[in-house]
N, C-alpha and C positions, 0 to 999 in steps of 0.2 A: 441289646446294643448299648453303647454309652449314651448317657443323657446329655444332649447337645444344647438344651434350652437355657442353660445358665453358664456363667463364666467363673464363678467363685470355685476355685479348685483347679482351674485350667491353666494357671500361671504360677510361677514361683512366688513365694512370700518373703519379703524382707521388711521387718517392722522393728521399731525401737529407735531411740536417738542415735544419730551417727557418731556421737561422742560418748556413747554408753560405755561403762567400765568393763563389760563382759560380752562374750559372744556365745550363742547357743545354736548349734546346727541340728536340724531334725530331718530324718529321711523317712518318707512315706513308703508304703508297701507296694508290691506288684499289683497292678490294677487299682491302686489307691490314688490319692492326690494330696497336695499340700493342705487341703481343707479337712483331711481326716483327723487332724489333731484337735479339732474343735476350738475351744477357748484357750487351750494351753499356750500357744505362741504369744497371744496378747497378754496373758497373765505373767508369763516369764519376762516379757519386755517391760511391763509396768512395775512389777514387784521386785524384780531382781536387777533392775537397771542394766538390761542386756539388749543387744541387737540380736534378733532371731531370724535365721535364714532357713527356709524350707524349700529346697529346690524341687522343681518339677522334673522327675526322672525321664530319661529318653523314651520317646514313643507314647508318653502319657498325655492325657488331656484332650484326646480326640476320639478315636474309635478303637475297639478291640483289635481290629485288623491291623491297625498301625503299630501294634506292639509286636507283631510276629517277626519282623526282621531283627529284633534286638535280643542279645544273649547276655549272660551274666557279666562277662567282661565289659560290655558296654555300660552297664550300670556301675560297675566298679570304677571305670575311668571317670564317669560323671561325678561319683562321690569324691574321687581324688581332686578333681577340678574345684569342687565346692570347698574342700578343706583348705585350699589356697587362701580363700577369703579369711578364714579364722587364723591361719598361721601368719599371714601378712599383716593382720591387724595389730599384732603385738599385745593383745589382751588375753587374759585367761579365758578358756573356752570349755564348753561341755558338748557332748554329742549324744543324741538320742535317736531312736528309730522304732517304728511300729511294723510288726510282722516281718516281711522280707527286708524292710528298712532297718530292722534290728541286725540282720546280717551285715549290712553296709556299715552300720554304726560300730559294731564290734571290730570289723576289719580295719576301719579308720582309726579306732582307738588303739589297736595293737601297734599301729605304725606311728601315730602322732601323739600319743600319751596326753589325753585331755585331763582336765581337773576331775571330771565325772562322766560316767557312761550309763545310760539307761536304755532298756528295751522292753516293749510291751508286746505280748503275744508272738514272740519269736518262735517260729515253727521248727524247733531243733529236733524234737523226737516226734515224728509224724505218727498219726493214728495208724493202726495196723492195716486197715483197709487201703490206705494210701501207699502201702508198700507191697501190695499183692501184685504178682505178675499180670493178672487180668486187668488191673487198673492201667498199667503201662500200655497194654494192648489197646484199651479203650482210648487212651490219650492219643494213640496213633490214628485211630479211626475217627475220633470226634475232636476237632481242633479247638472247640470252645465248650466250656462247661458253665451251666447256670450257677449263679451265686445264690446262696440261701440267705436272703435278707428278710428279717421279720417285719411285720407291719409297723411296729414302733421304730425300727431302724429306718425304714423308708420314710416315715413321717419326719424323723429327725434330720434326714438328709435333704429335705425339700429346699430348693433354692441353691443347692450345691451340686457340683459335678460329681458323678459317680458312675461306676460300671455295674451292669447287671449280669455280665458274663466274664469269665476269665479264660484266656488261652490255656489249653491243657498243657502246653509246654512249660507253664509256670511251675508244674510239679518237678520237672527236670532242673529248672533254675534253682528251686529251693534245695534240692538234693546237692547241687553243686555248691551252693552257699554253705551247706552243712559240712561238706568236705573241707572247705576253706576254714571254717570255724575250728574244726578238729586240729588243723595245722597251726593256727595262730592263738588258740585260747591261752596257752601258757605265757604269751606275751602281754596279756592284759594285766596291767598293774594299777589302773585307776580304781577309784571307788565305783562299785557297780550296783545298780538297782534293776531287778527284773520283775515284771508283773505279768501274771498269766491267769486265765480263767480255768477253774478246776475242771470244767467239762467242755473246754474249748473243742470245737468241732473238727479242727484241723490237726492239732498237735497236743500231746500229753503234757500236763503240768509238770510231771516228774522230770521232763527235759530241762527245766530250770535248774534243778539241783545238779543234774549231770554236767551241764555246761559250766556252772559256777565252780564246781569242784575242780575243773581243769584249768582254771585261771589262777593267777598270782595276785588277784585284786587285793588292794589294801583293806577294803571293807566290802563284804558281800551281803547285799540286802535282797530279799525277795518277798513278794506278796502274792498269795494265791487267793483269788476272789471267787465267791460262790456264784458262778455264772457259766453259761455255755457260749457266750459271745466271743467272737474273734475281734470284732470291733470294740474298742475300749473307750472311745471318746464320744459316744452317742448313747443316749438313753439311760436306763437304770445303772447305777454304779459309777457313772462317769465322774461325779464329784470326788468320790473316794480316790479314783485313779489320779486325777489331776492334782488333788491336794497332796497325795503321797509323793508325786514327782516334784512338786514345788518344794516341799520340805526337804527332800533329798538334795536337790540342786542348791538350795539355800545353804544347807549345812556344809556341802562339799566346797562351795565357793568361799564361805567364811573360814573354813579350816585352812584352805589354801592361802588365803590372803592374810 
């Protein structure tokens, strides 16, 4: 079940000066939370003079059961509502997302043309076993699947809200997100950074190349890290991921301005 004993990660995050010169929107993943970006929001706000908004997606922040009524379009509508904040601010903005949040980030970027776009662990090309018919049958019979969280991941998440299970319908939601990506990829014109673990347990790293090749991005950047983790902002390797994103955003904003 979801861990109810703490509140960090159970609410949207908005940090940075109200008169900051930039805005950055970050979307967390399915069964994730705003806390899953670790130190990244604070560093962006501090070093890039940006307001950072990480919305809590619909159904999140409570129990796995509360996620069951929500479909892909519900998350898409929530992302659109979030983008109003960036658009109405009149400031240059960037969009980022982790895992399923990467789907939302790409879809918003195709429509709203941010200064920069990044995605970490976006599950574009799922592992073969997640595409087998038997897996879809199991998803029908078993509504929740245990997450594979390592001991050091659990240690790093202490004090933060997180889920230990994922609704099996999340697989269908990811497939739907990938169908959307195939439709809008050619509309991506921003500079893009994608980061993926070489042995990611959910999706192949080669999906990064496949998706980037379909875009019209001004600059296509990718980093493949030697890891099997789907979580990128906890434990070993997190500093490299955060530093890479910070350098990418800084460069994109400077070039724009």
